[in-house]
VEXBAKOL-660761 format. One line per field, with one value per residue: x negated, y, z negated of N, C-alpha, C in turn. Coordinates in steps of 0.1 Angstrom, whole numbers, plus 5000, padded with zeros to 4 digits. Example, Ala and Ser with C-alpha at 12.3 -4.5 7.8 and 13.67 -1.06 7.14 Angstrom:
2
n_X	4868 4872
n_Y	4943 4978
n_Z	4922 4929
ca_X	4877 4863
ca_Y	4955 4989
ca_Z	4922 4929
c_X	4868 4871
c_Y	4967 5000
c_Z	4922 4921
END
This chain:
419
n_X	4992 4994 5003 5000 4992 4995 4973 4942 4920 4889 4853 4842 4856 4844 4823 4804 4795 4814 4802 4776 4745 4754 4774 4810 4825 4851 4869 4859 4863 4890 4895 4884 4902 4924 4915 4914 4941 4951 4936 4943 4971 4972 4959 4970 4991 4976 4968 4993 5008 5021 5042 5055 5064 5082 5102 5112 5121 5106 5080 5045 5027 5043 5048 5022 5021 5029 5006 4997 5017 5014 4988 4995 5012 4993 4974 4990 4999 4978 4961 4979 4991 4970 4961 4984 4986 4963 4960 4971 4967 4942 4946 4974 4981 4969 4983 5008 5004 4998 5022 5038 5028 5037 5065 5068 5057 5075 5099 5091 5088 5114 5129 5148 5149 5134 5131 5135 5113 5092 5095 5090 5063 5052 5057 5040 5016 5015 5012 4987 4971 4971 4958 4932 4920 4913 4897 4869 4856 4865 4852 4825 4824 4826 4802 4767 4742 4721 4733 4754 4757 4758 4782 4801 4798 4807 4834 4843 4840 4864 4874 4859 4865 4892 4893 4878 4889 4916 4931 4927 4939 4964 4973 4972 4991 5013 5017 5023 5044 5059 5058 5068 5065 5038 5037 5053 5037 5017 5031 5035 5008 5002 5018 5006 4982 4989 4993 4968 4953 4963 4954 4926 4913 4897 4912 4913 4911 4929 4920 4915 4932 4915 4892 4896 4889 4895 4902 4891 4868 4851 4845 4826 4803 4770 4766 4789 4808 4795 4796 4823 4830 4816 4830 4856 4853 4839 4856 4878 4868 4864 4890 4905 4898 4901 4928 4942 4932 4942 4957 4937 4920 4938 4942 4918 4921 4918 4936 4946 4925 4922 4922 4898 4879 4883 4875 4847 4839 4846 4831 4805 4808 4809 4783 4771 4781 4770 4742 4742 4750 4728 4708 4716 4711 4686 4684 4704 4707 4692 4707 4732 4726 4718 4742 4758 4745 4747 4775 4779 4764 4779 4803 4792 4785 4811 4822 4806 4802 4824 4835 4822 4827 4810 4794 4814 4819 4794 4795 4815 4802 4781 4796 4809 4786 4778 4800 4809 4797 4803 4825 4816 4792 4800 4818 4799 4781 4799 4805 4779 4772 4792 4784 4784 4771 4756 4758 4779 4800 4803 4812 4836 4850 4856 4872 4860 4837 4822 4809 4818 4845 4843 4833 4855 4873 4860 4861 4889 4894 4880 4894 4918 4910 4900 4923 4937 4921 4926 4954 4952 4936 4954 4974 4959 4948 4972 4980 4958 4960 4985 4979 4953 4947 4935 4908 4896 4891 4865 4848 4857 4850 4822 4819 4827 4810 4786 4784 4786 4762 4744 4751 4745 4718 4710 4717 4698 4689 4712 4741 4734 4707 4671 4660
n_Y	4988 5022 5047 5081 5101 5127 5139 5158 5149 5132 5138 5114 5095 5089 5075 5089 5102 5127 5160 5156 5152 5155 5150 5148 5164 5172 5154 5130 5135 5135 5109 5098 5107 5093 5067 5072 5076 5050 5034 5045 5042 5015 5009 5026 5017 5005 5023 5029 5009 5003 5023 5019 4992 4995 5012 4997 4975 4952 4928 4937 4921 4913 4938 4943 4927 4944 4953 4929 4922 4942 4937 4912 4919 4930 4909 4889 4901 4915 4902 4892 4916 4932 4919 4921 4949 4956 4968 4993 5029 5042 5065 5068 5044 5048 5070 5058 5039 5055 5069 5048 5045 5069 5065 5042 5049 5069 5055 5038 5057 5066 5043 5023 4997 4966 4947 4962 4980 4962 4954 4978 4981 4960 4967 4989 4976 4963 4985 4992 4971 4976 5001 4996 4978 4996 5017 5015 5009 5032 5053 5047 5051 5077 5088 5095 5071 5068 5078 5063 5047 5066 5080 5060 5057 5082 5081 5058 5069 5077 5057 5055 5081 5079 5062 5075 5101 5100 5078 5084 5110 5104 5088 5107 5125 5108 5104 5129 5139 5117 5085 5083 5107 5107 5090 5104 5126 5113 5109 5135 5143 5125 5135 5159 5149 5135 5156 5167 5146 5145 5169 5169 5144 5125 5108 5074 5049 5017 4982 4965 4936 4915 4920 4912 4893 4861 4853 4830 4826 4846 4835 4816 4829 4832 4841 4855 4839 4838 4865 4869 4850 4860 4885 4876 4864 4883 4905 4893 4888 4915 4925 4910 4921 4949 4954 4951 4969 4990 4976 4960 4979 4990 4969 4970 4991 5015 5026 5052 5063 5055 5070 5085 5064 5054 5077 5079 5055 5060 5083 5073 5055 5073 5082 5058 5053 5073 5067 5043 5051 5065 5046 5023 5015 5004 4987 4968 4941 4942 4962 4950 4928 4943 4956 4934 4924 4946 4949 4924 4928 4948 4934 4916 4932 4941 4917 4909 4930 4946 4958 4981 5013 5033 5015 5004 5025 5027 5003 5009 5028 5012 4993 5010 5020 4996 4987 5009 5012 4988 4983 4997 4983 4957 4960 4970 4948 4928 4940 4940 4913 4904 4915 4942 4971 5001 4999 4981 4996 5016 5001 4993 5017 5018 4997 4973 4944 4920 4916 4938 4930 4907 4920 4935 4915 4902 4923 4925 4900 4903 4924 4910 4889 4904 4914 4891 4883 4905 4900 4875 4881 4897 4879 4859 4874 4880 4855 4848 4868 4861 4835 4835 4860 4895 4896 4876 4884 4897 4875 4858 4874 4872 4845 4842 4859 4846 4826 4844 4859 4838 4831 4855 4856 4833 4837 4847 4849 4854 4873 4886 4897 4899 4920
n_Z	5000 5009 5002 4994 4964 4962 4952 4954 4980 4974 4975 4968 4982 5005 4998 4985 4954 4936 4934 4942 4929 4903 4874 4876 4853 4844 4856 4846 4818 4818 4824 4801 4783 4791 4783 4756 4750 4757 4739 4714 4713 4711 4686 4667 4649 4629 4609 4599 4590 4564 4562 4587 4584 4562 4573 4595 4582 4578 4569 4560 4574 4595 4607 4616 4638 4658 4670 4680 4699 4718 4728 4738 4759 4776 4782 4793 4817 4830 4849 4870 4878 4884 4907 4923 4927 4941 4965 4962 4961 4940 4924 4923 4910 4885 4875 4873 4853 4831 4828 4819 4793 4782 4782 4767 4741 4734 4731 4710 4690 4685 4679 4657 4654 4650 4670 4694 4691 4693 4719 4733 4726 4739 4766 4766 4764 4789 4806 4797 4807 4834 4834 4822 4840 4859 4849 4842 4867 4881 4867 4873 4900 4904 4899 4906 4915 4895 4873 4866 4843 4823 4830 4826 4799 4790 4798 4783 4758 4749 4733 4707 4699 4696 4675 4655 4653 4662 4650 4622 4622 4631 4611 4589 4600 4601 4573 4564 4581 4589 4604 4629 4641 4648 4670 4688 4692 4707 4731 4740 4744 4765 4785 4791 4800 4824 4842 4842 4853 4879 4889 4887 4890 4914 4941 4952 4978 4978 4979 5010 5021 5030 5016 4990 4960 4948 4914 4904 4918 4909 4884 4890 4893 4881 4847 4844 4829 4804 4796 4794 4774 4752 4749 4743 4717 4702 4701 4690 4664 4655 4656 4637 4612 4617 4625 4602 4584 4568 4549 4538 4526 4508 4491 4478 4463 4476 4492 4496 4509 4535 4559 4556 4555 4582 4595 4589 4601 4628 4634 4632 4654 4675 4676 4682 4708 4722 4720 4733 4759 4767 4769 4781 4807 4809 4787 4781 4770 4745 4732 4730 4713 4690 4684 4676 4654 4636 4632 4620 4597 4584 4579 4561 4539 4532 4524 4502 4485 4481 4459 4453 4459 4473 4489 4505 4522 4534 4548 4566 4582 4593 4607 4626 4639 4651 4666 4683 4708 4721 4739 4762 4767 4772 4794 4812 4814 4824 4849 4861 4861 4878 4902 4909 4925 4938 4966 4967 4956 4974 4996 4986 4985 5012 5015 5019 5016 4992 4968 4953 4951 4935 4912 4904 4899 4878 4859 4856 4844 4820 4808 4804 4786 4765 4755 4749 4728 4711 4705 4694 4672 4657 4651 4638 4617 4603 4595 4578 4559 4547 4537 4524 4516 4519 4514 4527 4553 4560 4558 4578 4600 4599 4604 4630 4644 4645 4666 4687 4686 4690 4717 4732 4728 4741 4767 4787 4813 4829 4826 4800 4806 4802 4816
ca_X	5000 4985 5010 4992 4998 4995 4960 4932 4911 4876 4842 4839 4864 4835 4812 4795 4801 4817 4792 4763 4737 4759 4786 4822 4829 4865 4875 4854 4870 4904 4895 4881 4914 4932 4910 4918 4956 4952 4931 4951 4984 4970 4954 4976 4998 4967 4969 5007 5016 5031 5054 5063 5071 5094 5112 5117 5127 5099 5068 5034 5022 5052 5045 5009 5023 5030 4993 4996 5025 5008 4978 5001 5016 4982 4968 5000 5002 4967 4956 4988 4994 4958 4961 4995 4984 4949 4961 4975 4957 4938 4952 4988 4982 4965 4995 5019 5001 4999 5036 5043 5025 5046 5079 5067 5055 5087 5108 5086 5090 5128 5135 5149 5151 5121 5131 5132 5100 5083 5097 5083 5049 5049 5056 5027 5005 5015 5006 4972 4965 4969 4948 4919 4915 4909 4890 4855 4852 4867 4841 4812 4825 4826 4788 4755 4737 4713 4741 4766 4758 4763 4796 4809 4798 4816 4848 4845 4840 4878 4876 4855 4872 4905 4891 4872 4898 4930 4938 4929 4948 4977 4976 4976 5004 5024 5019 5028 5056 5065 5050 5074 5059 5025 5040 5058 5025 5011 5039 5032 4995 5002 5024 4996 4972 4994 4990 4953 4948 4967 4947 4911 4907 4898 4920 4905 4920 4928 4912 4921 4935 4903 4881 4899 4883 4902 4896 4883 4855 4843 4840 4815 4791 4763 4766 4803 4814 4789 4801 4837 4831 4812 4841 4867 4850 4835 4868 4886 4863 4867 4904 4910 4897 4906 4942 4948 4922 4949 4960 4924 4916 4949 4940 4906 4924 4914 4947 4947 4913 4921 4918 4884 4872 4883 4867 4833 4838 4847 4819 4794 4811 4805 4768 4767 4783 4760 4730 4744 4751 4715 4698 4722 4706 4674 4684 4717 4705 4688 4718 4742 4721 4719 4756 4763 4739 4753 4789 4778 4759 4791 4811 4786 4787 4825 4824 4799 4800 4836 4839 4815 4832 4800 4790 4825 4817 4782 4800 4823 4792 4774 4806 4810 4774 4777 4812 4812 4792 4806 4833 4807 4782 4807 4822 4787 4777 4808 4803 4766 4773 4801 4777 4786 4760 4761 4763 4793 4809 4806 4820 4849 4857 4860 4880 4852 4827 4826 4804 4828 4857 4839 4832 4869 4879 4854 4867 4903 4894 4875 4906 4927 4904 4899 4936 4939 4914 4934 4966 4947 4932 4966 4980 4949 4947 4984 4979 4948 4966 4995 4974 4941 4945 4927 4894 4891 4888 4851 4842 4861 4842 4809 4819 4829 4799 4774 4783 4784 4748 4737 4753 4738 4704 4707 4721 4686 4688 4724 4750 4727 4693 4660 4657
ca_Y	5000 5033 5060 5090 5105 5142 5144 5163 5139 5134 5134 5099 5086 5086 5067 5098 5107 5141 5168 5152 5146 5158 5143 5156 5163 5174 5142 5120 5138 5131 5094 5095 5110 5081 5057 5076 5073 5036 5028 5050 5036 5001 5008 5035 5011 5000 5032 5033 4997 5003 5031 5012 4980 4999 5018 4987 4965 4939 4928 4943 4912 4914 4951 4941 4921 4954 4953 4916 4921 4951 4929 4901 4925 4932 4897 4882 4907 4922 4895 4892 4930 4937 4913 4926 4963 4958 4976 5006 5039 5042 5076 5065 5034 5053 5078 5049 5033 5065 5072 5037 5049 5080 5060 5032 5056 5076 5045 5034 5068 5067 5031 5018 4982 4959 4940 4972 4984 4952 4954 4990 4979 4950 4976 4997 4967 4961 4997 4991 4961 4983 5011 4991 4973 5007 5028 5013 5011 5046 5061 5045 5056 5092 5092 5091 5058 5069 5083 5055 5043 5078 5082 5050 5060 5093 5076 5049 5077 5078 5046 5059 5093 5075 5056 5085 5112 5097 5070 5092 5121 5098 5084 5119 5130 5099 5106 5142 5142 5105 5078 5085 5120 5104 5084 5115 5134 5106 5112 5149 5143 5118 5144 5168 5141 5132 5168 5168 5136 5149 5181 5168 5131 5121 5096 5064 5039 5004 4972 4957 4922 4907 4922 4908 4881 4854 4853 4818 4828 4854 4827 4808 4837 4830 4852 4860 4831 4842 4878 4868 4843 4870 4894 4870 4861 4895 4913 4886 4891 4929 4928 4904 4931 4963 4955 4952 4977 4997 4966 4956 4990 4991 4958 4974 5003 5026 5028 5066 5068 5049 5080 5088 5052 5054 5088 5075 5044 5066 5092 5064 5050 5083 5081 5046 5053 5083 5060 5033 5057 5070 5035 5011 5012 4995 4979 4962 4930 4947 4970 4940 4921 4952 4958 4922 4924 4957 4945 4913 4934 4955 4924 4910 4942 4941 4904 4907 4942 4955 4964 4993 5023 5038 5005 5002 5035 5022 4992 5016 5034 5001 4988 5019 5020 4984 4986 5020 5010 4975 4983 5001 4972 4945 4964 4970 4934 4922 4946 4936 4899 4903 4918 4955 4980 5013 4995 4975 5006 5023 4992 4993 5029 5016 4985 4961 4939 4909 4918 4947 4922 4899 4928 4939 4903 4901 4933 4922 4889 4909 4931 4899 4882 4914 4915 4878 4884 4914 4893 4864 4887 4901 4866 4852 4882 4879 4842 4848 4876 4854 4823 4836 4874 4903 4894 4866 4890 4898 4862 4854 4881 4866 4832 4843 4865 4837 4821 4856 4862 4827 4832 4866 4852 4823 4842 4855 4850 4859 4878 4896 4894 4906 4933
ca_Z	5000 5010 4999 4986 4952 4962 4946 4964 4983 4968 4982 4966 4991 5016 4992 4978 4942 4936 4928 4946 4918 4890 4870 4876 4839 4842 4860 4836 4806 4820 4822 4787 4776 4794 4775 4743 4749 4757 4726 4702 4713 4706 4673 4658 4638 4619 4598 4596 4587 4553 4566 4597 4579 4555 4582 4603 4574 4579 4560 4567 4584 4607 4614 4622 4651 4669 4677 4687 4711 4727 4734 4746 4772 4785 4787 4802 4830 4836 4861 4882 4882 4891 4921 4931 4930 4946 4977 4959 4959 4926 4916 4921 4900 4872 4871 4870 4841 4820 4826 4811 4779 4777 4780 4756 4729 4731 4726 4697 4680 4683 4676 4643 4656 4651 4683 4704 4689 4698 4734 4737 4724 4750 4778 4765 4767 4803 4811 4794 4816 4847 4832 4819 4852 4868 4843 4843 4881 4884 4862 4880 4914 4903 4895 4914 4910 4883 4862 4864 4829 4815 4834 4820 4785 4788 4799 4772 4746 4744 4723 4694 4695 4691 4662 4646 4651 4665 4640 4609 4624 4632 4597 4582 4605 4596 4559 4562 4588 4592 4614 4643 4647 4654 4683 4697 4696 4718 4743 4744 4750 4778 4795 4796 4807 4837 4850 4843 4863 4893 4893 4887 4892 4928 4945 4960 4984 4973 4987 5020 5017 5033 5006 4976 4956 4938 4901 4901 4925 4900 4873 4894 4894 4869 4838 4841 4818 4792 4792 4790 4761 4741 4748 4736 4703 4695 4699 4680 4650 4651 4654 4625 4602 4620 4626 4588 4576 4558 4539 4532 4517 4498 4481 4471 4455 4484 4502 4499 4516 4548 4569 4554 4560 4596 4600 4589 4611 4641 4636 4636 4667 4685 4676 4689 4722 4728 4722 4744 4772 4771 4770 4786 4821 4808 4774 4778 4761 4732 4726 4726 4701 4679 4680 4669 4640 4628 4628 4610 4584 4578 4573 4549 4528 4527 4518 4490 4477 4483 4446 4452 4469 4483 4499 4514 4533 4542 4557 4577 4591 4600 4616 4637 4647 4660 4675 4691 4722 4726 4751 4773 4769 4778 4807 4821 4816 4834 4863 4867 4864 4890 4914 4913 4927 4945 4979 4966 4953 4987 5004 4980 4990 5026 5015 5024 5006 4984 4954 4946 4947 4923 4900 4900 4893 4865 4850 4852 4834 4808 4802 4799 4774 4755 4748 4743 4715 4702 4701 4685 4660 4650 4646 4628 4605 4596 4588 4567 4549 4539 4531 4516 4511 4528 4511 4537 4566 4563 4560 4592 4610 4599 4610 4644 4650 4646 4680 4696 4685 4697 4731 4738 4727 4751 4781 4790 4828 4835 4815 4792 4810 4796 4823
c_X	4991 4991 5001 4999 5000 4983 4951 4923 4897 4865 4838 4846 4855 4823 4803 4802 4803 4806 4778 4755 4742 4771 4798 4829 4844 4872 4871 4861 4884 4905 4892 4894 4924 4928 4914 4933 4958 4948 4939 4965 4983 4968 4961 4984 4989 4967 4983 5015 5025 5043 5062 5071 5084 5105 5119 5123 5120 5087 5056 5027 5030 5050 5032 5011 5027 5017 4992 5004 5020 4997 4984 5006 5005 4977 4977 5001 4990 4963 4966 4991 4982 4957 4972 4993 4970 4949 4966 4964 4955 4945 4967 4990 4979 4977 5006 5017 5003 5014 5043 5040 5035 5060 5078 5066 5067 5098 5104 5090 5105 5135 5136 5151 5137 5120 5128 5118 5090 5083 5089 5068 5044 5047 5043 5015 5004 5008 4991 4965 4962 4958 4934 4913 4909 4897 4875 4850 4854 4856 4828 4812 4825 4811 4778 4749 4730 4721 4754 4768 4763 4777 4805 4810 4807 4831 4852 4845 4854 4881 4872 4862 4886 4904 4887 4882 4913 4937 4938 4939 4962 4982 4980 4989 5015 5027 5026 5042 5064 5058 5055 5068 5046 5027 5045 5047 5018 5018 5036 5018 4994 5008 5014 4985 4976 4991 4975 4948 4951 4959 4932 4905 4908 4906 4910 4915 4919 4920 4921 4922 4922 4892 4884 4894 4891 4895 4887 4870 4846 4837 4828 4802 4783 4763 4780 4809 4808 4794 4815 4839 4827 4823 4852 4864 4846 4847 4878 4881 4866 4881 4910 4909 4903 4921 4949 4939 4930 4953 4948 4920 4926 4946 4927 4909 4920 4924 4948 4935 4911 4917 4904 4875 4871 4875 4852 4830 4837 4835 4807 4796 4807 4790 4764 4769 4774 4747 4731 4744 4737 4706 4703 4716 4694 4675 4697 4716 4702 4700 4729 4739 4722 4733 4761 4758 4745 4767 4788 4773 4771 4800 4805 4787 4801 4829 4818 4799 4812 4840 4831 4820 4822 4796 4801 4823 4804 4786 4807 4813 4785 4784 4808 4798 4773 4788 4814 4808 4796 4815 4825 4797 4789 4812 4811 4782 4786 4806 4790 4767 4782 4795 4779 4773 4765 4766 4777 4803 4813 4814 4834 4857 4862 4869 4873 4844 4832 4821 4813 4840 4855 4839 4846 4875 4873 4859 4881 4903 4889 4886 4915 4922 4903 4912 4941 4933 4921 4947 4962 4943 4943 4973 4971 4949 4960 4985 4970 4953 4976 4989 4962 4939 4935 4912 4888 4886 4873 4844 4845 4853 4828 4808 4820 4817 4787 4773 4781 4769 4740 4739 4746 4723 4700 4709 4710 4685 4700 4733 4744 4712 4683 4657 4668
c_Y	5012 5047 5068 5095 5120 5148 5149 5152 5142 5131 5119 5090 5082 5078 5076 5102 5122 5148 5165 5145 5149 5150 5152 5155 5164 5161 5131 5122 5134 5116 5090 5097 5098 5069 5059 5072 5058 5030 5032 5044 5021 5000 5017 5028 5006 5010 5035 5020 4997 5011 5024 5000 4984 5004 5008 4975 4951 4940 4935 4934 4912 4927 4950 4934 4931 4956 4940 4917 4931 4944 4918 4907 4927 4919 4888 4888 4913 4915 4895 4906 4936 4932 4919 4941 4966 4967 4990 5016 5040 5053 5073 5054 5039 5062 5069 5043 5043 5069 5061 5040 5059 5074 5050 5039 5064 5067 5040 5044 5069 5055 5028 5003 4976 4952 4950 4978 4975 4952 4966 4988 4969 4958 4984 4988 4964 4973 4997 4982 4968 4993 5006 4984 4983 5015 5027 5016 5026 5055 5060 5051 5071 5097 5088 5079 5058 5074 5075 5051 5054 5081 5073 5053 5072 5089 5067 5057 5079 5068 5051 5072 5089 5069 5066 5096 5109 5090 5078 5103 5116 5094 5096 5124 5122 5101 5119 5144 5129 5098 5080 5097 5117 5098 5095 5124 5127 5108 5126 5150 5136 5127 5154 5161 5138 5144 5169 5158 5140 5161 5179 5155 5127 5108 5087 5054 5025 4995 4967 4943 4913 4909 4917 4895 4874 4853 4841 4819 4836 4845 4818 4816 4835 4843 4856 4853 4835 4855 4877 4861 4853 4880 4888 4869 4873 4903 4906 4889 4905 4931 4922 4914 4944 4964 4956 4960 4985 4988 4962 4966 4992 4981 4961 4986 5016 5030 5043 5072 5061 5058 5084 5076 5052 5066 5085 5064 5051 5075 5084 5058 5060 5083 5069 5047 5063 5075 5050 5039 5062 5058 5023 5006 5002 4985 4973 4950 4934 4954 4960 4932 4930 4954 4946 4921 4934 4954 4934 4919 4941 4945 4918 4919 4941 4927 4903 4918 4952 4962 4978 5003 5029 5028 5002 5013 5032 5012 4999 5022 5023 4995 4997 5020 5008 4984 4997 5018 4997 4975 4987 4989 4961 4948 4964 4956 4927 4927 4941 4921 4896 4908 4933 4963 4992 5009 4989 4986 5014 5014 4992 5005 5027 5004 4973 4955 4928 4911 4927 4939 4913 4907 4932 4927 4901 4911 4930 4910 4894 4916 4920 4893 4891 4914 4902 4878 4894 4908 4883 4870 4892 4890 4860 4861 4881 4865 4842 4857 4869 4842 4825 4851 4882 4901 4884 4872 4891 4885 4856 4861 4875 4853 4833 4850 4857 4831 4832 4858 4851 4828 4843 4862 4842 4827 4852 4858 4857 4863 4889 4894 4903 4919 4935
c_Z	5000 5008 4990 4974 4952 4956 4957 4967 4978 4977 4980 4975 5003 5011 4985 4966 4943 4929 4932 4935 4905 4887 4870 4862 4837 4845 4850 4822 4806 4818 4808 4779 4778 4785 4760 4740 4748 4743 4714 4701 4708 4691 4662 4647 4627 4607 4593 4592 4575 4556 4576 4592 4570 4563 4591 4595 4575 4570 4568 4577 4597 4615 4621 4636 4662 4676 4685 4700 4722 4735 4743 4759 4782 4791 4795 4816 4837 4849 4873 4887 4889 4906 4929 4935 4936 4958 4974 4958 4944 4918 4913 4910 4886 4866 4866 4856 4829 4818 4818 4796 4774 4774 4767 4742 4724 4725 4712 4686 4676 4678 4661 4643 4658 4665 4694 4703 4695 4714 4739 4736 4735 4763 4778 4768 4782 4810 4808 4803 4829 4845 4830 4831 4861 4862 4845 4857 4885 4880 4869 4894 4915 4901 4906 4908 4897 4871 4860 4850 4820 4818 4827 4805 4781 4788 4787 4758 4740 4733 4709 4689 4690 4677 4651 4643 4652 4655 4627 4611 4625 4618 4588 4586 4601 4582 4557 4568 4592 4604 4628 4649 4654 4668 4693 4701 4707 4731 4748 4750 4763 4789 4800 4804 4822 4847 4853 4853 4877 4898 4895 4891 4907 4930 4953 4967 4977 4982 4998 5016 5019 5023 4992 4973 4946 4925 4898 4907 4916 4888 4877 4895 4881 4860 4834 4829 4805 4787 4787 4777 4750 4739 4739 4721 4695 4692 4689 4666 4646 4648 4641 4613 4605 4620 4612 4579 4565 4546 4531 4522 4506 4487 4473 4462 4462 4494 4506 4507 4530 4559 4568 4559 4575 4602 4600 4600 4625 4644 4639 4650 4678 4687 4684 4704 4729 4730 4733 4758 4777 4774 4778 4800 4820 4796 4771 4768 4747 4725 4722 4714 4689 4674 4672 4655 4631 4623 4618 4597 4577 4572 4561 4537 4523 4520 4504 4480 4478 4470 4444 4463 4478 4493 4509 4526 4541 4552 4569 4587 4599 4611 4628 4646 4656 4670 4685 4706 4728 4738 4764 4777 4776 4792 4817 4824 4826 4848 4869 4870 4876 4903 4918 4915 4935 4959 4978 4964 4966 4996 4999 4984 5004 5027 5020 5012 4998 4970 4946 4942 4935 4910 4895 4894 4879 4855 4846 4842 4821 4800 4796 4786 4763 4747 4743 4729 4705 4697 4691 4672 4651 4643 4635 4615 4597 4588 4576 4556 4540 4531 4521 4512 4520 4525 4520 4550 4569 4566 4574 4602 4611 4606 4625 4651 4652 4660 4690 4697 4693 4712 4738 4738 4738 4766 4786 4805 4834 4824 4807 4794 4803 4803 4834
END
């Protein structure tokens, strides 16, 4: 499908990044805001679970499933929708996805029914599946070759900003004005973003049918399986704790400090994503190993020394330093393993090529598994909460990160190569 969106055609449509040797900051910041909206919509309930559960008349573990059903919407639809919309112009698809967020957040804010809220969250997850399959490749194609890593880091900065500022702000807003106001604020932001995208983000053509790569072909590429497995287990470990962080802190007697904890976590995440953006081109493997060790260290502190409030905040900082760059690291690893390069990006702009199709397929599978892990983390966290209490969360994180570290260490030739 080649219908235009009304956006101004971009220089990148000819294979050249906008701005020659410079980064198109307005367009990249719009993409970062789209990432922010996607991430915050997914994680906002983490800081609002007690209020949401009371308003909807369900338990906190049931309210936590609003994160799970969002992830389920993504992993159930990301692959088929990515394949079905491969021929759409990229700008049109991005606008469609962001409109889905506006509708879903509005319904969530106005709903008093648990079933309707869960339906709206599922729709938001479907929109996320469309958006995430676009955003990493979009950011790269806006940049000259030597700045692709930095462009991706800027776009992915929306994740730590959502965690450092968005979730604490949403938690504060929910406490002051009600949790529904936080979701309505998301709708307002998305409305502004839709105009911003139309005005500043270059449009790109979709792929011709002959250039599309079946998902199973991408799995045969060396390294893709390793990256996807690391993604699944790492995100599962993170989500088990993060989805229930308000409950975990409340059980420690720090329930009133959830926003402060998340602020420390998110500020450290911003520092992490800056460091990753600066070094990822040459140190993907080392950065991934460091991230794994830092998150494991944070979990160990929370498992062994959670009775010390200062150490809890130290753990928040370690967790943020480790996790902040993980989305950029894994997106980059998937793209490289799938065969993306500047030549592939140029062929993609012309609707040709095979390496670019494999990279798109690898990214779509990463998005799917990421959200399988998000859903699994929400379910596993709920089960652990009911059976063993919130104190079991850090131990589960440590258990899961052991195979992640082992797999990154062994994937020396493909997936997470030494150079």
